[in-house]
C-alpha positions as CSV (number, residue, x, y, z in Angstrom):
1,M,-0.6,11.1,22.5
2,P,2.4,13.2,23.8
3,G,4.6,14.7,21.1
4,R,2.2,14.1,18.2
5,R,0.1,16.8,16.5
6,C,-2.5,17.4,13.9
7,I,-1.4,19.4,10.9
8,A,-3.1,21.1,8.0
9,F,-2.0,21.7,4.5
10,A,-3.0,24.3,1.8
11,V,-3.1,22.1,-1.3
12,S,-4.5,23.1,-4.7
13,S,-7.7,21.3,-5.6
14,E,-7.2,21.8,-9.3
15,K,-7.8,18.5,-11.1
16,T,-4.6,17.7,-13.1
17,V,-5.4,14.3,-14.4
18,G,-8.9,13.1,-15.3
19,T,-11.1,10.9,-17.4
20,G,-9.7,10.5,-20.9
21,A,-6.2,11.8,-19.9
22,A,-3.2,9.9,-21.0
23,P,-2.2,7.5,-18.2
24,S,1.5,8.6,-18.6
25,G,0.4,12.1,-17.4
26,A,-0.1,10.5,-14.0
27,V,3.6,10.0,-13.6
28,T,4.4,13.7,-14.1
29,V,1.7,14.6,-11.7
30,A,2.7,12.0,-9.1
31,R,6.3,13.2,-9.2
32,R,5.3,16.8,-8.8
33,L,3.1,16.0,-5.9
34,A,5.8,13.9,-4.3
35,D,8.4,16.6,-4.6
36,E,6.3,19.7,-3.9
37,V,3.7,18.5,-1.5
38,L,4.5,15.2,0.1
39,W,8.3,15.4,0.7
40,P,8.3,18.9,2.3
41,A,5.6,17.7,4.7
42,A,6.8,14.1,5.2
43,Q,8.3,14.7,8.6
44,D,5.1,16.3,9.9
45,I,2.9,13.7,8.3
46,D,5.0,11.0,10.0
47,R,4.4,12.5,13.4
48,A,0.8,13.4,12.9
49,L,-2.1,11.5,14.5
50,S,-3.1,10.5,11.0
51,V,-2.3,11.4,7.4
52,P,-4.1,14.7,6.8
53,E,-7.2,14.4,4.6
54,A,-6.0,17.4,2.6
55,V,-3.0,15.4,1.4
56,L,-5.3,12.5,0.3
57,D,-7.6,15.1,-1.3
58,A,-4.6,16.3,-3.3
59,L,-4.1,12.8,-4.7
60,A,-7.8,12.5,-5.5
61,D,-7.8,15.9,-7.2
62,A,-4.9,14.7,-9.3
63,G,-6.9,11.7,-10.4
64,L,-4.5,9.2,-8.8
65,Y,-7.2,7.3,-6.9
66,G,-8.4,6.1,-10.3
67,L,-4.9,5.0,-11.4
68,L,-5.9,1.4,-12.0
69,G,-9.6,2.0,-12.7
70,P,-11.2,1.5,-16.1
71,V,-11.4,4.6,-18.2
72,E,-15.1,4.2,-18.9
73,M,-15.7,4.6,-15.1
74,G,-13.5,7.6,-14.7
75,G,-10.2,5.8,-14.1
76,L,-6.9,6.1,-15.9
77,G,-6.5,2.4,-16.9
78,A,-2.7,2.7,-16.2
79,G,-0.5,-0.2,-17.3
80,P,2.5,-1.7,-15.3
81,D,5.1,0.9,-16.3
82,V,2.9,3.9,-15.3
83,T,1.7,2.2,-12.1
84,A,5.3,1.4,-11.1
85,A,6.5,4.9,-11.6
86,V,3.5,6.4,-9.6
87,F,4.0,4.0,-6.7
88,E,7.7,4.8,-6.7
89,A,7.2,8.5,-6.7
90,L,4.6,8.6,-3.9
91,G,6.5,6.0,-1.8
92,G,9.6,8.3,-2.0
93,G,7.5,11.4,-1.1
94,S,5.6,10.2,2.0
95,L,5.4,6.5,2.7
96,A,2.7,7.0,5.3
97,T,0.5,8.7,2.7
98,A,1.3,6.2,0.0
99,F,0.6,3.3,2.3
100,V,-3.0,4.6,2.9
101,W,-3.5,5.3,-0.8
102,V,-2.2,2.0,-2.2
103,Q,-4.8,-0.1,-0.3
104,H,-7.5,1.6,-2.4
105,H,-6.5,0.0,-5.7
106,T,-7.1,-3.6,-4.6
107,T,-10.8,-2.6,-4.2
108,V,-10.9,-0.8,-7.5
109,R,-9.5,-3.8,-9.3
110,A,-11.8,-6.3,-7.6
111,I,-14.9,-4.3,-8.4
112,A,-13.8,-3.7,-11.9
113,E,-13.9,-7.5,-12.4
114,S,-17.2,-7.9,-10.6
115,T,-20.8,-7.4,-11.8
116,D,-22.1,-4.5,-13.8
117,E,-24.3,-3.5,-10.9
118,L,-21.3,-3.2,-8.5
119,R,-19.2,-1.5,-11.2
120,H,-21.7,1.2,-11.9
121,E,-22.6,1.7,-8.2
122,W,-19.0,2.0,-6.9
123,L,-16.4,2.6,-9.5
124,P,-17.2,6.3,-10.4
125,G,-16.8,7.3,-6.7
126,L,-13.8,5.1,-6.1
127,C,-12.0,6.3,-9.3
128,S,-12.6,9.9,-8.4
129,G,-11.5,9.4,-4.8
130,R,-14.8,10.7,-3.4
131,T,-15.2,7.2,-2.0
132,R,-12.0,5.7,-0.4
133,S,-11.3,2.1,0.5
134,G,-9.1,0.0,2.6
135,V,-8.5,-3.7,2.4
136,A,-8.4,-6.6,4.8
137,V,-6.3,-9.2,3.0
138,A,-3.2,-9.8,5.1
139,A,-5.0,-12.6,7.0
140,L,-4.9,-14.7,3.8
141,R,-1.1,-15.0,4.1
142,R,-1.2,-16.2,7.7
143,P,-0.5,-19.9,8.3
144,G,-2.9,-22.1,10.3
145,P,-6.7,-21.8,10.4
146,P,-8.3,-19.0,8.5
147,A,-8.4,-15.7,10.5
148,M,-11.6,-14.5,8.8
149,V,-14.4,-16.8,7.7
150,A,-17.7,-16.2,5.9
151,E,-20.7,-18.4,6.7
152,P,-23.6,-18.5,4.3
153,D,-26.7,-16.7,5.4
154,G,-29.4,-16.9,2.7
155,A,-28.0,-15.0,-0.3
156,G,-25.5,-13.1,1.9
157,V,-22.9,-14.1,4.4
158,V,-22.0,-13.6,8.1
159,L,-18.4,-12.7,8.9
160,H,-16.4,-13.9,11.9
161,G,-12.7,-13.4,12.7
162,F,-10.1,-10.7,12.6
163,A,-8.0,-8.8,10.1
164,P,-4.5,-8.1,11.5
165,W,-3.9,-5.0,9.3
166,V,-6.5,-2.5,8.0
167,T,-4.9,0.8,7.0
168,G,-6.5,4.2,6.9
169,W,-9.1,3.7,9.5
170,G,-11.0,7.0,9.9
171,L,-9.8,8.1,6.5
172,I,-11.7,5.5,4.4
173,D,-15.3,4.8,3.7
174,V,-15.3,1.0,3.0
175,V,-13.1,-2.0,3.5
176,L,-12.7,-4.9,1.0
177,V,-12.6,-7.9,3.3
178,A,-11.1,-11.3,2.2
179,A,-12.8,-14.2,4.1
180,R,-12.4,-17.9,3.7
181,D,-15.4,-20.0,2.8
182,G,-14.0,-23.5,2.7
183,E,-11.4,-23.7,-0.1
184,D,-12.6,-20.4,-1.6
185,V,-11.8,-16.7,-0.9
186,L,-14.9,-14.5,-0.7
187,W,-14.4,-10.8,-1.3
188,V,-17.0,-8.6,0.5
189,L,-17.4,-4.8,0.9
190,V,-18.2,-3.5,4.4
191,E,-18.6,-0.1,5.8
192,A,-15.5,1.2,7.6
193,T,-17.3,2.0,10.8
194,T,-17.3,0.4,14.2
195,G,-20.4,-1.1,15.8
196,P,-21.7,-4.1,17.8
197,A,-20.2,-6.5,15.3
198,V,-17.1,-4.5,14.3
199,Q,-14.3,-3.3,16.6
200,A,-11.1,-1.6,15.6
201,Q,-7.9,-1.6,17.7
202,R,-5.4,1.0,16.7
203,L,-1.9,-0.4,16.2
204,A,1.2,1.6,17.4
205,L,3.7,1.3,14.6
206,A,7.4,2.2,14.6
207,A,7.0,3.5,11.0
208,V,4.1,5.0,9.1
209,D,2.1,5.2,12.3
210,S,0.0,8.1,10.9
211,S,-1.4,5.6,8.4
212,S,-4.0,4.8,11.1
213,T,-3.6,1.1,10.8
214,V,-5.9,-1.1,13.0
215,K,-6.6,-4.7,13.9
216,L,-10.2,-5.3,12.9
217,N,-12.3,-7.7,14.9
218,I,-15.5,-8.9,13.4
219,D,-18.1,-11.0,15.2
220,G,-21.3,-11.8,13.4
221,L,-21.4,-9.1,10.8
222,S,-24.1,-9.7,8.2
223,V,-23.2,-8.8,4.7
224,P,-26.0,-8.8,2.0
225,A,-25.5,-10.4,-1.4
226,S,-25.3,-6.9,-2.9
227,R,-22.0,-6.4,-1.2
228,I,-20.3,-9.7,-2.3
229,V,-17.8,-8.6,-4.8
230,G,-16.4,-11.9,-5.9
231,R,-15.4,-15.5,-5.1
232,Q,-12.3,-17.5,-6.2
233,P,-10.5,-20.6,-5.2
234,Y,-7.8,-19.8,-2.6
235,S,-5.2,-21.6,-4.8
236,D,-6.1,-19.2,-7.7
237,W,-5.6,-16.2,-5.4
238,R,-2.2,-17.4,-4.4
239,A,-1.2,-18.1,-8.0
240,G,-2.4,-14.6,-9.0
241,E,-0.8,-12.7,-6.2
242,A,2.4,-11.7,-8.0
243,P,1.2,-8.4,-9.5
244,G,0.3,-7.1,-6.1
245,L,3.6,-8.2,-4.7
246,T,5.4,-6.4,-7.5
247,R,3.5,-3.1,-7.0
248,S,4.4,-3.2,-3.3
249,G,8.1,-3.5,-4.3
250,F,8.0,-0.1,-6.0
251,L,7.4,1.6,-2.7
252,A,10.7,0.3,-1.6
253,I,12.3,1.6,-4.8
254,G,10.8,5.0,-4.0
255,V,12.4,5.1,-0.6
256,A,15.7,3.9,-1.9
257,Q,15.7,6.4,-4.8
258,R,15.0,9.3,-2.3
259,C,18.0,8.2,-0.2
260,V,20.2,8.1,-3.3
261,G,19.1,11.7,-4.2
262,L,19.9,12.9,-0.6
263,L,23.3,11.1,-0.7
264,G,24.3,12.9,-3.9
265,D,27.9,12.3,-4.7
266,Q,28.2,9.9,-1.8
267,A,25.7,7.4,-3.4
268,G,28.4,5.4,-5.2
269,D,27.0,2.2,-6.7
270,L,23.6,2.6,-5.0
271,S,22.1,4.3,-8.0
272,R,23.0,1.4,-10.2
273,M,21.7,-1.0,-7.6
274,V,18.3,0.8,-7.4
275,D,18.0,0.7,-11.2
276,Q,18.7,-3.0,-11.3
277,A,16.2,-3.7,-8.5
278,R,13.6,-1.6,-10.3
279,R,14.1,-3.5,-13.6
280,R,13.9,-6.9,-11.9
281,L,10.5,-6.0,-10.3
282,F,9.0,-6.5,-13.8
283,A,9.5,-10.2,-13.4
284,V,6.8,-12.5,-14.8
285,D,6.7,-15.7,-12.7
286,R,6.2,-16.0,-8.9
287,K,9.7,-17.2,-8.1
288,A,11.3,-14.3,-10.0
289,V,8.8,-11.8,-8.3
290,V,9.8,-13.1,-4.9
291,A,13.5,-12.7,-5.6
292,A,12.8,-9.2,-7.0
293,R,10.8,-8.1,-4.0
294,V,13.6,-9.3,-1.7
295,E,16.2,-7.3,-3.7
296,A,14.0,-4.2,-3.7
297,S,13.5,-4.3,0.1
298,L,17.1,-5.0,0.9
299,T,18.3,-2.3,-1.5
300,S,16.0,0.1,0.3
301,V,17.5,-0.9,3.7
302,R,21.0,-0.5,2.3
303,A,20.3,2.9,0.9
304,A,18.7,4.2,4.1
305,T,21.5,2.8,6.2
306,A,24.0,4.6,4.0
307,L,22.1,7.8,4.4
308,V,22.1,7.4,8.2
309,A,25.9,6.7,8.2
310,A,26.6,9.7,6.0
311,G,24.6,12.0,8.2
312,G,26.5,11.0,11.4
313,G,25.0,11.7,14.8
314,S,22.5,14.2,13.4
315,S,20.8,11.4,11.4
316,I,19.1,10.1,14.6
317,E,17.7,13.4,15.6
318,A,13.9,13.4,15.4
319,D,13.7,16.1,12.7
320,H,16.3,14.4,10.4
321,P,14.8,12.6,7.4
322,A,17.4,9.8,7.5
323,Q,15.9,8.2,10.6
324,R,12.4,8.3,9.1
325,L,13.6,6.8,5.8
326,A,15.5,4.1,7.8
327,R,12.3,3.2,9.7
328,E,10.3,3.2,6.4
329,A,12.8,0.9,4.8
330,M,12.5,-1.4,7.8
331,F,8.7,-1.3,7.4
332,L,9.0,-2.3,3.8
333,L,10.8,-5.4,4.7
334,V,7.5,-6.8,6.1
335,F,4.8,-5.0,4.1
336,A,3.1,-7.6,1.9
337,Q,5.7,-10.1,3.1
338,T,4.9,-13.7,2.1
339,E,6.6,-16.7,3.8
340,E,8.8,-17.1,0.7
341,I,9.9,-13.4,0.9
342,R,10.5,-13.6,4.6
343,R,12.6,-16.7,4.3
344,S,14.7,-15.3,1.5
345,Q,15.2,-12.0,3.2
346,V,16.5,-13.7,6.3
347,Q,18.8,-15.9,4.3
348,D,20.2,-13.0,2.4
349,L,20.7,-10.9,5.5
350,T,22.4,-13.7,7.5
351,G,24.7,-14.7,4.6
352,R,23.1,-18.1,4.0
353,N,22.6,-17.3,0.3
354,S,26.2,-16.1,-0.1
355,G,27.8,-19.4,-0.8
356,L,30.2,-19.1,2.1
357,S,30.8,-22.3,4.1
């Protein structure tokens, strides 16, 4: 692909957070990595063919792949405050890197709630980052017939359908696939490799393109019972989606906070607006979470737009961080976007929620 290049990084492999460490230490480590490793390289990462494995290795060496994993399996067992701060830090360092990394935690949480056999087989590797996972869950939010279905096949299942977004292809080992089985969601673990039943189509993205995001087509993939992670009613998944929506919002806060820092004395009220959006992301019910996600994404767009304006014509030069942060803020409008979030975003942006007649 013209104009794109592979890049390499010399990153210390010293483990800075590990089993038994206080989860709060992860915040310090994440902020240091964001400022000293990710941000200086963010422009190159953005234009690379894919996020360099050395960068992901740095997150693994820091223990951050185990952020949400149980302590007894090598994870940090981080609570909401620590998780939010780590997501924010990495999102403001290199969103492409953070976007690959965040997918991993859905798999960790799912297996942590699964059988003892799966926990002992998978969690030590997942928490250390030696094994890395993506997730195919976006199809569950699509209206209409299920995009991915699971048909019973003895004790296992056969998968048919497509996953519109699978991030980190070529950088991950496994994918946690969400498939519909009637009124239930079935969670299954599959190898992140192509073959006769699995085809991956690379998506060209306007932002975070180096995240190696693909559309995954699956036609007749047999999955044994040993790879079935869990099952739950679709209605329960919808009702329990709020924590994941919240975590995604902190990536937007990270981009917004980075813009505030770059604006310096020109930031005006933006710092207060970011603080308010951050606080509101700790909402407890779905309606409040949706409103908080909308506020976080729009604050990110506002902050990035201000940075572009402040930089003048140079802001749209390819090497200027403002244009990348603006693209990242645009991306975060639609990342993990539910129909409720989409509708409210459009209403806010078009003034339909302003009360003007």
